[in-house]
N, C-alpha and C positions, 0 to 999 in steps of 0.2 A: 504494500500500500504506500510505502514511502516514495518509491520511484516516480510515480506520476507527479507528485508534489515537487520533489527535489529537482527533477530534470528540467523544470521550467527555468531555473536560474543557476543550477550547480552541476558539477560533474560527479557522478557516483564513483567513489574510489574503492570502498570495501563494504561488503555485507558479511557480518559476523554474528550469527545467531540473530538476536533482535536489535543489534547495533548496526547503524549505517554511518559510514564516514563519507560526507559530501564535501567537495571542495568548491568554495565560492571564490572565484577569481575576478577581482574588481576590473581588471583590464578587459574582461569579456562580458561585462555587465553594464547596465545603465549608470548614469551619474549617481543616482540615489540607490546604489546597490545595498546599502545597509538596511533600507526599508524592505527590500525584496527578501533579504535574509531573514529578517524578523517575521515577515508575513508567512514565509515557509515554515518557520518554527511554530507558529500558532496553528498551522493546519495539520501537524503531526506531533508525535511524542518526542520532541527534542528535549534534552536536558542541559545541553551546554553549547555555547557558541564562543568562538574565539578565532584569532587570526594566526595562531601558532598551534600546531597539533599538541604539543606537550602542555601548553597552557589550557587548551580546550579539555584535555583529559583531566587535568587537575580541577578545573571548574566543574566538570561533570561529577567528579567525586564529591563535591560540596553540595550539589543540587539534590533536593528532596523530591519525591514523587510529585508531579504536578507543578514543578518550578522550571523557569528558564533563568539561567545565570549567565550574565553577559558582562563584558568589561565596561568600565566607566567610559573609556574612549569610544567604544561603539555606541553606547547609550547617548553620549553627547552629540554624535553625528546624525542621529535619527531626526527626520523632518518632524515627526510627532512622537516624542518619547511617551511611552505608555504611563498613565497615571498609576500610582501605587507600586512602582518599582523601587523597593527599599534599598538604600545605600548601605553597603557593608564593606568592611575591610577584611580581606582574607590573607592569611600567610600561606603562600603556595610553595611547595617543595621546589627547590631550584631557583627561587626568586630571593634576592637579598633583602628587599624591603617589602612590607605588606602593601598590597595594591587594592585600590577601591574597585568594587564591582556592584552591579545592580541585580537584585533578585525579584522576579515577578512570578507570582502565583497564578497559574492558569485555572480557568473554570470559574 
């Protein structure tokens, strides 16, 4: 079910069990690619979004069921940031300083 949603804007890289790795390449997308990325996340069960695979995996580990966790950098670039996306600071393995992220509960 993820493929029809993701292939509108992303390239499918891996399918592992119920996990899908999709690559969003801004050079292949519209100017407002961030909004397309978030729209796709709302239409399926994404738990993490990020611009680096390792960071995305670490964000995913912090996400609870029904949440989308995204970087503050991505959040600030959205044309219409979603209301209710709480600001949190996470200490991610491999990062020297805690980084701000946004958590949005779906549903």
